[in-house]
PDB file of the backbone (N, CA, C, O) and the ligand in Angstrom, with CONECT records:
HET     ZN  A 101       1
ATOM      1  N   MET A   1     112.520  97.692  73.589  1.00  0.00           N
ATOM      2  CA  MET A   1     112.317  97.970  72.173  1.00  0.00           C
ATOM      3  C   MET A   1     111.427  96.887  71.553  1.00  0.00           C
ATOM      4  O   MET A   1     111.558  95.702  71.861  1.00  0.00           O
ATOM      5  N   ALA A   2     110.545  97.313  70.697  1.00  0.00           N
ATOM      6  CA  ALA A   2     109.635  96.352  70.070  1.00  0.00           C
ATOM      7  C   ALA A   2     110.353  95.557  68.988  1.00  0.00           C
ATOM      8  O   ALA A   2     111.263  96.048  68.320  1.00  0.00           O
ATOM      9  N   ARG A   3     109.919  94.327  68.842  1.00  0.00           N
ATOM     10  CA  ARG A   3     110.510  93.443  67.833  1.00  0.00           C
ATOM     11  C   ARG A   3     109.449  92.982  66.849  1.00  0.00           C
ATOM     12  O   ARG A   3     108.298  92.748  67.219  1.00  0.00           O
ATOM     13  N   CYS A   4     109.842  92.858  65.621  1.00  0.00           N
ATOM     14  CA  CYS A   4     108.937  92.379  64.586  1.00  0.00           C
ATOM     15  C   CYS A   4     108.588  90.910  64.840  1.00  0.00           C
ATOM     16  O   CYS A   4     109.479  90.081  65.022  1.00  0.00           O
ATOM     17  N   PRO A   5     107.302  90.595  64.853  1.00  0.00           N
ATOM     18  CA  PRO A   5     106.912  89.201  65.094  1.00  0.00           C
ATOM     19  C   PRO A   5     107.274  88.304  63.919  1.00  0.00           C
ATOM     20  O   PRO A   5     107.268  87.079  64.039  1.00  0.00           O
ATOM     21  N   ASP A   6     107.585  88.913  62.794  1.00  0.00           N
ATOM     22  CA  ASP A   6     107.870  88.140  61.598  1.00  0.00           C
ATOM     23  C   ASP A   6     109.356  87.838  61.464  1.00  0.00           C
ATOM     24  O   ASP A   6     109.742  86.679  61.314  1.00  0.00           O
ATOM     25  N   CYS A   7     110.192  88.868  61.517  1.00  0.00           N
ATOM     26  CA  CYS A   7     111.616  88.673  61.266  1.00  0.00           C
ATOM     27  C   CYS A   7     112.469  88.999  62.487  1.00  0.00           C
ATOM     28  O   CYS A   7     113.671  88.734  62.487  1.00  0.00           O
ATOM     29  N   GLY A   8     111.869  89.565  63.520  1.00  0.00           N
ATOM     30  CA  GLY A   8     112.624  89.882  64.727  1.00  0.00           C
ATOM     31  C   GLY A   8     113.393  91.198  64.628  1.00  0.00           C
ATOM     32  O   GLY A   8     114.188  91.537  65.505  1.00  0.00           O
ATOM     33  N   GLY A   9     113.144  91.928  63.548  1.00  0.00           N
ATOM     34  CA  GLY A   9     113.829  93.206  63.351  1.00  0.00           C
ATOM     35  C   GLY A   9     113.261  94.314  64.224  1.00  0.00           C
ATOM     36  O   GLY A   9     112.271  94.128  64.932  1.00  0.00           O
ATOM     37  N   GLU A  10     113.899  95.451  64.157  1.00  0.00           N
ATOM     38  CA  GLU A  10     113.468  96.588  64.972  1.00  0.00           C
ATOM     39  C   GLU A  10     112.181  97.190  64.420  1.00  0.00           C
ATOM     40  O   GLU A  10     112.036  97.386  63.213  1.00  0.00           O
ATOM     41  N   VAL A  11     111.261  97.475  65.319  1.00  0.00           N
ATOM     42  CA  VAL A  11     109.967  98.022  64.928  1.00  0.00           C
ATOM     43  C   VAL A  11     109.805  99.426  65.479  1.00  0.00           C
ATOM     44  O   VAL A  11     110.018  99.673  66.666  1.00  0.00           O
ATOM     45  N   LYS A  12     109.425 100.340  64.599  1.00  0.00           N
ATOM     46  CA  LYS A  12     109.180 101.714  65.034  1.00  0.00           C
ATOM     47  C   LYS A  12     107.703 102.033  64.909  1.00  0.00           C
ATOM     48  O   LYS A  12     107.008 101.527  64.029  1.00  0.00           O
ATOM     49  N   TYR A  13     107.240 102.888  65.815  1.00  0.00           N
ATOM     50  CA  TYR A  13     105.846 103.291  65.772  1.00  0.00           C
ATOM     51  C   TYR A  13     105.696 104.507  64.877  1.00  0.00           C
ATOM     52  O   TYR A  13     106.247 105.575  65.143  1.00  0.00           O
ATOM     53  N   LYS A  14     104.928 104.313  63.797  1.00  0.00           N
ATOM     54  CA  LYS A  14     104.609 105.441  62.922  1.00  0.00           C
ATOM     55  C   LYS A  14     103.105 105.493  62.822  1.00  0.00           C
ATOM     56  O   LYS A  14     102.492 104.757  62.049  1.00  0.00           O
ATOM     57  N   ALA A  15     102.517 106.371  63.611  1.00  0.00           N
ATOM     58  CA  ALA A  15     101.063 106.419  63.747  1.00  0.00           C
ATOM     59  C   ALA A  15     100.357 106.314  62.400  1.00  0.00           C
ATOM     60  O   ALA A  15     100.757 106.993  61.455  1.00  0.00           O
ATOM     61  N   PRO A  16      99.332 105.495  62.282  1.00  0.00           N
ATOM     62  CA  PRO A  16      98.846 104.606  63.354  1.00  0.00           C
ATOM     63  C   PRO A  16      99.410 103.193  63.236  1.00  0.00           C
ATOM     64  O   PRO A  16      98.788 102.229  63.683  1.00  0.00           O
ATOM     65  N   PHE A  17     100.589 103.077  62.634  1.00  0.00           N
ATOM     66  CA  PHE A  17     101.129 101.741  62.409  1.00  0.00           C
ATOM     67  C   PHE A  17     102.434 101.497  63.146  1.00  0.00           C
ATOM     68  O   PHE A  17     103.179 102.418  63.482  1.00  0.00           O
ATOM     69  N   MET A  18     102.674 100.220  63.379  1.00  0.00           N
ATOM     70  CA  MET A  18     103.986  99.771  63.809  1.00  0.00           C
ATOM     71  C   MET A  18     104.663  99.267  62.543  1.00  0.00           C
ATOM     72  O   MET A  18     104.123  98.404  61.851  1.00  0.00           O
ATOM     73  N   VAL A  19     105.836  99.797  62.238  1.00  0.00           N
ATOM     74  CA  VAL A  19     106.498  99.405  60.994  1.00  0.00           C
ATOM     75  C   VAL A  19     107.849  98.768  61.296  1.00  0.00           C
ATOM     76  O   VAL A  19     108.652  99.312  62.054  1.00  0.00           O
ATOM     77  N   CYS A  20     108.085  97.607  60.692  1.00  0.00           N
ATOM     78  CA  CYS A  20     109.364  96.933  60.862  1.00  0.00           C
ATOM     79  C   CYS A  20     110.384  97.546  59.919  1.00  0.00           C
ATOM     80  O   CYS A  20     110.137  97.683  58.721  1.00  0.00           O
ATOM     81  N   LEU A  21     111.535  97.913  60.473  1.00  0.00           N
ATOM     82  CA  LEU A  21     112.570  98.557  59.660  1.00  0.00           C
ATOM     83  C   LEU A  21     113.291  97.546  58.778  1.00  0.00           C
ATOM     84  O   LEU A  21     113.914  97.917  57.784  1.00  0.00           O
ATOM     85  N   ASP A  22     113.208  96.283  59.136  1.00  0.00           N
ATOM     86  CA  ASP A  22     113.914  95.261  58.368  1.00  0.00           C
ATOM     87  C   ASP A  22     113.094  94.721  57.203  1.00  0.00           C
ATOM     88  O   ASP A  22     113.558  94.730  56.063  1.00  0.00           O
ATOM     89  N   CYS A  23     111.883  94.251  57.479  1.00  0.00           N
ATOM     90  CA  CYS A  23     111.111  93.604  56.415  1.00  0.00           C
ATOM     91  C   CYS A  23     109.956  94.472  55.937  1.00  0.00           C
ATOM     92  O   CYS A  23     109.280  94.129  54.968  1.00  0.00           O
ATOM     93  N   GLY A  24     109.727  95.594  56.611  1.00  0.00           N
ATOM     94  CA  GLY A  24     108.690  96.506  56.155  1.00  0.00           C
ATOM     95  C   GLY A  24     107.286  96.137  56.592  1.00  0.00           C
ATOM     96  O   GLY A  24     106.316  96.799  56.224  1.00  0.00           O
ATOM     97  N   LEU A  25     107.184  95.078  57.378  1.00  0.00           N
ATOM     98  CA  LEU A  25     105.877  94.680  57.892  1.00  0.00           C
ATOM     99  C   LEU A  25     105.265  95.832  58.686  1.00  0.00           C
ATOM    100  O   LEU A  25     105.917  96.437  59.537  1.00  0.00           O
ATOM    101  N   SER A  26     104.000  96.120  58.388  1.00  0.00           N
ATOM    102  CA  SER A  26     103.358  97.174  59.163  1.00  0.00           C
ATOM    103  C   SER A  26     101.994  96.714  59.620  1.00  0.00           C
ATOM    104  O   SER A  26     101.281  96.002  58.913  1.00  0.00           O
ATOM    105  N   MET A  27     101.651  97.137  60.822  1.00  0.00           N
ATOM    106  CA  MET A  27     100.320  96.798  61.324  1.00  0.00           C
ATOM    107  C   MET A  27      99.899  97.820  62.355  1.00  0.00           C
ATOM    108  O   MET A  27     100.707  98.570  62.903  1.00  0.00           O
ATOM    109  N   LYS A  28      98.619  97.819  62.593  1.00  0.00           N
ATOM    110  CA  LYS A  28      98.105  98.739  63.586  1.00  0.00           C
ATOM    111  C   LYS A  28      98.634  98.356  64.952  1.00  0.00           C
ATOM    112  O   LYS A  28      98.907  97.186  65.223  1.00  0.00           O
ATOM    113  N   ARG A  29      98.772  99.339  65.795  1.00  0.00           N
ATOM    114  CA  ARG A  29      99.313  99.154  67.129  1.00  0.00           C
ATOM    115  C   ARG A  29      98.634  97.999  67.870  1.00  0.00           C
ATOM    116  O   ARG A  29      99.287  97.172  68.507  1.00  0.00           O
ATOM    117  N   TRP A  30      97.320  97.972  67.765  1.00  0.00           N
ATOM    118  CA  TRP A  30      96.554  96.964  68.486  1.00  0.00           C
ATOM    119  C   TRP A  30      96.932  95.561  68.003  1.00  0.00           C
ATOM    120  O   TRP A  30      97.130  94.648  68.804  1.00  0.00           O
ATOM    121  N   ASP A  31      97.028  95.407  66.676  1.00  0.00           N
ATOM    122  CA  ASP A  31      97.408  94.123  66.102  1.00  0.00           C
ATOM    123  C   ASP A  31      98.770  93.699  66.614  1.00  0.00           C
ATOM    124  O   ASP A  31      99.011  92.532  66.923  1.00  0.00           O
ATOM    125  N   PHE A  32      99.647  94.676  66.693  1.00  0.00           N
ATOM    126  CA  PHE A  32     101.004  94.368  67.108  1.00  0.00           C
ATOM    127  C   PHE A  32     101.019  93.824  68.529  1.00  0.00           C
ATOM    128  O   PHE A  32     101.679  92.825  68.814  1.00  0.00           O
ATOM    129  N   ASP A  33     100.289  94.484  69.414  1.00  0.00           N
ATOM    130  CA  ASP A  33     100.207  94.009  70.799  1.00  0.00           C
ATOM    131  C   ASP A  33      99.639  92.599  70.857  1.00  0.00           C
ATOM    132  O   ASP A  33     100.124  91.747  71.602  1.00  0.00           O
ATOM    133  N   GLU A  34      98.598  92.367  70.053  1.00  0.00           N
ATOM    134  CA  GLU A  34      97.985  91.038  70.011  1.00  0.00           C
ATOM    135  C   GLU A  34      98.998  90.007  69.522  1.00  0.00           C
ATOM    136  O   GLU A  34      99.121  88.919  70.084  1.00  0.00           O
ATOM    137  N   GLN A  35      99.714  90.369  68.473  1.00  0.00           N
ATOM    138  CA  GLN A  35     100.698  89.465  67.895  1.00  0.00           C
ATOM    139  C   GLN A  35     101.770  89.099  68.912  1.00  0.00           C
ATOM    140  O   GLN A  35     102.117  87.928  69.066  1.00  0.00           O
ATOM    141  N   SER A  36     102.292  90.102  69.603  1.00  0.00           N
ATOM    142  CA  SER A  36     103.377  89.779  70.534  1.00  0.00           C
ATOM    143  C   SER A  36     102.873  88.945  71.694  1.00  0.00           C
ATOM    144  O   SER A  36     103.600  88.107  72.229  1.00  0.00           O
ATOM    145  N   LYS A  37     101.618  89.175  72.087  1.00  0.00           N
ATOM    146  CA  LYS A  37     101.045  88.344  73.146  1.00  0.00           C
ATOM    147  C   LYS A  37     100.970  86.898  72.679  1.00  0.00           C
ATOM    148  O   LYS A  37     101.320  85.972  73.409  1.00  0.00           O
ATOM    149  N   LYS A  38     100.503  86.727  71.442  1.00  0.00           N
ATOM    150  CA  LYS A  38     100.340  85.395  70.888  1.00  0.00           C
ATOM    151  C   LYS A  38     101.704  84.703  70.792  1.00  0.00           C
ATOM    152  O   LYS A  38     101.843  83.533  71.149  1.00  0.00           O
ATOM    153  N   ILE A  39     102.679  85.421  70.320  1.00  0.00           N
ATOM    154  CA  ILE A  39     104.015  84.843  70.150  1.00  0.00           C
ATOM    155  C   ILE A  39     104.608  84.444  71.496  1.00  0.00           C
ATOM    156  O   ILE A  39     105.219  83.383  71.625  1.00  0.00           O
ATOM    157  N   LYS A  40     104.426  85.292  72.484  1.00  0.00           N
ATOM    158  CA  LYS A  40     104.943  84.969  73.816  1.00  0.00           C
ATOM    159  C   LYS A  40     104.287  83.702  74.353  1.00  0.00           C
ATOM    160  O   LYS A  40     104.950  82.844  74.936  1.00  0.00           O
ATOM    161  N   ALA A  41     102.970  83.596  74.145  1.00  0.00           N
ATOM    162  CA  ALA A  41     102.232  82.424  74.630  1.00  0.00           C
ATOM    163  C   ALA A  41     102.724  81.166  73.920  1.00  0.00           C
ATOM    164  O   ALA A  41     102.904  80.119  74.541  1.00  0.00           O
ATOM    165  N   GLU A  42     102.940  81.284  72.607  1.00  0.00           N
ATOM    166  CA  GLU A  42     103.418  80.140  71.844  1.00  0.00           C
ATOM    167  C   GLU A  42     104.814  79.734  72.288  1.00  0.00           C
ATOM    168  O   GLU A  42     105.130  78.550  72.407  1.00  0.00           O
ATOM    169  N   PHE A  43     105.619  80.718  72.524  1.00  0.00           N
ATOM    170  CA  PHE A  43     106.988  80.462  72.941  1.00  0.00           C
ATOM    171  C   PHE A  43     107.003  79.712  74.266  1.00  0.00           C
ATOM    172  O   PHE A  43     107.753  78.753  74.446  1.00  0.00           O
ATOM    173  N   LYS A  44     106.172  80.158  75.175  1.00  0.00           N
ATOM    174  CA  LYS A  44     106.083  79.511  76.486  1.00  0.00           C
ATOM    175  C   LYS A  44     105.620  78.073  76.345  1.00  0.00           C
ATOM    176  O   LYS A  44     106.110  77.169  77.022  1.00  0.00           O
ATOM    177  N   LYS A  45     104.650  77.885  75.433  1.00  0.00           N
ATOM    178  CA  LYS A  45     104.118  76.547  75.223  1.00  0.00           C
ATOM    179  C   LYS A  45     105.241  75.640  74.712  1.00  0.00           C
ATOM    180  O   LYS A  45     105.383  74.497  75.146  1.00  0.00           O
ATOM    181  N   GLU A  46     106.024  76.170  73.791  1.00  0.00           N
ATOM    182  CA  GLU A  46     107.126  75.397  73.231  1.00  0.00           C
ATOM    183  C   GLU A  46     108.145  75.034  74.296  1.00  0.00           C
ATOM    184  O   GLU A  46     108.717  73.944  74.282  1.00  0.00           O
ATOM    185  N   MET A  47     108.361  75.942  75.201  1.00  0.00           N
ATOM    186  CA  MET A  47     109.317  75.691  76.271  1.00  0.00           C
ATOM    187  C   MET A  47     108.697  74.813  77.357  1.00  0.00           C
ATOM    188  O   MET A  47     109.358  74.457  78.333  1.00  0.00           O
ATOM    189  N   GLY A  48     107.430  74.471  77.178  1.00  0.00           N
ATOM    190  CA  GLY A  48     106.737  73.639  78.142  1.00  0.00           C
ATOM    191  C   GLY A  48     106.459  74.355  79.446  1.00  0.00           C
ATOM    192  O   GLY A  48     106.364  73.742  80.509  1.00  0.00           O
ATOM    193  N   GLU A  49     106.334  75.653  79.339  1.00  0.00           N
ATOM    194  CA  GLU A  49     106.094  76.423  80.557  1.00  0.00           C
ATOM    195  C   GLU A  49     104.717  77.057  80.520  1.00  0.00           C
ATOM    196  O   GLU A  49     104.401  77.813  79.602  1.00  0.00           O
ATOM    197  N   SER A  50     103.917  76.760  81.492  1.00  0.00           N
ATOM    198  CA  SER A  50     102.570  77.326  81.535  1.00  0.00           C
ATOM    199  C   SER A  50     102.601  78.696  82.196  1.00  0.00           C
ATOM    200  O   SER A  50     103.586  79.082  82.826  1.00  0.00           O
ATOM    201  N   GLU A  51     101.518  79.408  82.039  1.00  0.00           N
ATOM    202  CA  GLU A  51     101.379  80.719  82.669  1.00  0.00           C
ATOM    203  C   GLU A  51     101.582  80.584  84.181  1.00  0.00           C
ATOM    204  O   GLU A  51     102.254  81.397  84.815  1.00  0.00           O
ATOM    205  N   GLU A  52     100.986  79.546  84.725  1.00  0.00           N
ATOM    206  CA  GLU A  52     101.041  79.295  86.165  1.00  0.00           C
ATOM    207  C   GLU A  52     102.485  79.088  86.626  1.00  0.00           C
ATOM    208  O   GLU A  52     102.930  79.624  87.640  1.00  0.00           O
ATOM    209  N   GLU A  53     103.180  78.297  85.842  1.00  0.00           N
ATOM    210  CA  GLU A  53     104.565  77.969  86.170  1.00  0.00           C
ATOM    211  C   GLU A  53     105.453  79.216  86.194  1.00  0.00           C
ATOM    212  O   GLU A  53     106.288  79.371  87.085  1.00  0.00           O
ATOM    213  N   SER A  54     105.270  80.092  85.225  1.00  0.00           N
ATOM    214  CA  SER A  54     106.118  81.276  85.199  1.00  0.00           C
ATOM    215  C   SER A  54     105.750  82.247  86.319  1.00  0.00           C
ATOM    216  O   SER A  54     106.604  82.970  86.830  1.00  0.00           O
ATOM    217  N   ASP A  55     104.473  82.255  86.694  1.00  0.00           N
ATOM    218  CA  ASP A  55     104.048  83.045  87.846  1.00  0.00           C
ATOM    219  C   ASP A  55     104.753  82.567  89.106  1.00  0.00           C
ATOM    220  O   ASP A  55     105.241  83.357  89.914  1.00  0.00           O
ATOM    221  N   ARG A  56     104.788  81.268  89.244  1.00  0.00           N
ATOM    222  CA  ARG A  56     105.401  80.665  90.415  1.00  0.00           C
ATOM    223  C   ARG A  56     106.894  81.004  90.463  1.00  0.00           C
ATOM    224  O   ARG A  56     107.434  81.342  91.516  1.00  0.00           O
ATOM    225  N   LYS A  57     107.535  80.909  89.319  1.00  0.00           N
ATOM    226  CA  LYS A  57     108.959  81.218  89.241  1.00  0.00           C
ATOM    227  C   LYS A  57     109.221  82.676  89.600  1.00  0.00           C
ATOM    228  O   LYS A  57     110.191  83.005  90.284  1.00  0.00           O
ATOM    229  N   GLU A  58     108.328  83.542  89.119  1.00  0.00           N
ATOM    230  CA  GLU A  58     108.470  84.969  89.377  1.00  0.00           C
ATOM    231  C   GLU A  58     108.404  85.243  90.876  1.00  0.00           C
ATOM    232  O   GLU A  58     109.202  86.007  91.420  1.00  0.00           O
ATOM    233  N   ARG A  59     107.440  84.604  91.529  1.00  0.00           N
ATOM    234  CA  ARG A  59     107.304  84.790  92.977  1.00  0.00           C
ATOM    235  C   ARG A  59     108.527  84.237  93.707  1.00  0.00           C
ATOM    236  O   ARG A  59     109.026  84.842  94.656  1.00  0.00           O
ATOM    237  N   GLN A  60     108.993  83.093  93.253  1.00  0.00           N
ATOM    238  CA  GLN A  60     110.159  82.471  93.868  1.00  0.00           C
ATOM    239  C   GLN A  60     111.371  83.401  93.765  1.00  0.00           C
ATOM    240  O   GLN A  60     112.154  83.529  94.706  1.00  0.00           O
ATOM    241  N   LYS A  61     111.508  84.035  92.623  1.00  0.00           N
ATOM    242  CA  LYS A  61     112.635  84.934  92.390  1.00  0.00           C
ATOM    243  C   LYS A  61     112.601  86.079  93.393  1.00  0.00           C
ATOM    244  O   LYS A  61     113.618  86.443  93.984  1.00  0.00           O
ATOM    245  N   LYS A  62     111.392  86.645  93.572  1.00  0.00           N
ATOM    246  CA  LYS A  62     111.244  87.760  94.503  1.00  0.00           C
ATOM    247  C   LYS A  62     111.573  87.319  95.924  1.00  0.00           C
ATOM    248  O   LYS A  62     112.199  88.052  96.690  1.00  0.00           O
ATOM    249  N   ARG A  63     111.136  86.106  96.262  1.00  0.00           N
ATOM    250  CA  ARG A  63     111.386  85.598  97.601  1.00  0.00           C
ATOM    251  C   ARG A  63     112.889  85.407  97.818  1.00  0.00           C
ATOM    252  O   ARG A  63     113.432  85.769  98.862  1.00  0.00           O
ATOM    253  N   ASP A  64     113.541  84.837  96.818  1.00  0.00           N
ATOM    254  CA  ASP A  64     114.981  84.632  96.905  1.00  0.00           C
ATOM    255  C   ASP A  64     115.704  85.955  97.115  1.00  0.00           C
ATOM    256  O   ASP A  64     116.619  86.060  97.931  1.00  0.00           O
ATOM    257  N   TYR A  65     115.279  86.953  96.367  1.00  0.00           N
ATOM    258  CA  TYR A  65     115.910  88.259  96.459  1.00  0.00           C
ATOM    259  C   TYR A  65     115.723  88.847  97.856  1.00  0.00           C
ATOM    260  O   TYR A  65     116.642  89.413  98.449  1.00  0.00           O
ATOM    261  N   HIS A  66     114.510  88.691  98.352  1.00  0.00           N
ATOM    262  CA  HIS A  66     114.190  89.189  99.675  1.00  0.00           C
ATOM    263  C   HIS A  66     115.073  88.506 100.730  1.00  0.00           C
ATOM    264  O   HIS A  66     115.622  89.162 101.615  1.00  0.00           O
ATOM    265  N   ASP A  67     115.197  87.185 100.619  1.00  0.00           N
ATOM    266  CA  ASP A  67     116.042  86.427 101.548  1.00  0.00           C
ATOM    267  C   ASP A  67     117.476  86.920 101.500  1.00  0.00           C
ATOM    268  O   ASP A  67     118.151  87.064 102.520  1.00  0.00           O
ATOM    269  N   TRP A  68     117.916  87.174 100.272  1.00  0.00           N
ATOM    270  CA  TRP A  68     119.307  87.593 100.073  1.00  0.00           C
ATOM    271  C   TRP A  68     119.570  88.935 100.742  1.00  0.00           C
ATOM    272  O   TRP A  68     120.600  89.143 101.384  1.00  0.00           O
ATOM    273  N   ILE A  69     118.606  89.842 100.573  1.00  0.00           N
ATOM    274  CA  ILE A  69     118.706  91.170 101.190  1.00  0.00           C
ATOM    275  C   ILE A  69     118.762  91.025 102.714  1.00  0.00           C
ATOM    276  O   ILE A  69     119.579  91.670 103.370  1.00  0.00           O
ATOM    277  N   MET A  70     117.901  90.187 103.270  1.00  0.00           N
ATOM    278  CA  MET A  70     117.843  90.003 104.714  1.00  0.00           C
ATOM    279  C   MET A  70     119.161  89.463 105.242  1.00  0.00           C
ATOM    280  O   MET A  70     119.657  89.898 106.282  1.00  0.00           O
ATOM    281  N   LYS A  71     119.722  88.503 104.506  1.00  0.00           N
ATOM    282  CA  LYS A  71     120.972  87.905 104.930  1.00  0.00           C
ATOM    283  C   LYS A  71     122.088  88.940 104.948  1.00  0.00           C
ATOM    284  O   LYS A  71     122.929  88.972 105.845  1.00  0.00           O
ATOM    285  N   LYS A  72     122.061  89.765 103.945  1.00  0.00           N
ATOM    286  CA  LYS A  72     123.117  90.764 103.784  1.00  0.00           C
ATOM    287  C   LYS A  72     123.153  91.725 104.980  1.00  0.00           C
ATOM    288  O   LYS A  72     124.207  92.194 105.408  1.00  0.00           O
ATOM    289  N   GLU A  73     121.945  91.990 105.494  1.00  0.00           N
ATOM    290  CA  GLU A  73     121.860  92.977 106.560  1.00  0.00           C
ATOM    291  C   GLU A  73     122.224  92.414 107.934  1.00  0.00           C
ATOM    292  O   GLU A  73     122.384  93.159 108.901  1.00  0.00           O
ATOM    293  N   ASP A  74     122.351  91.093 108.004  1.00  0.00           N
ATOM    294  CA  ASP A  74     122.682  90.461 109.285  1.00  0.00           C
ATOM    295  C   ASP A  74     124.051  90.870 109.784  1.00  0.00           C
ATOM    296  O   ASP A  74     124.479  90.425 110.849  1.00  0.00           O
TER     297      ASP A  74
HETATM  298 ZN    ZN A 101     110.121  92.377  60.165  1.00  0.00          ZN2+
END
């Protein structure tokens, strides 16, 4: 479900806008996608996590899962 970048409320798509049900913020779909990308990037920066780092973690997670599956089948 989409979240309002402003208040975190529920956002519904009402062509051609995304409208926040809580604060009434509305924007074009494209803007909304851009906004959420920006917010995610900022959030990661705040957490001190780079794009590279989260990629690495993602791969590690998959590897761990794979190992776990293999062990289970032994
Ligand atoms: Zn809102």
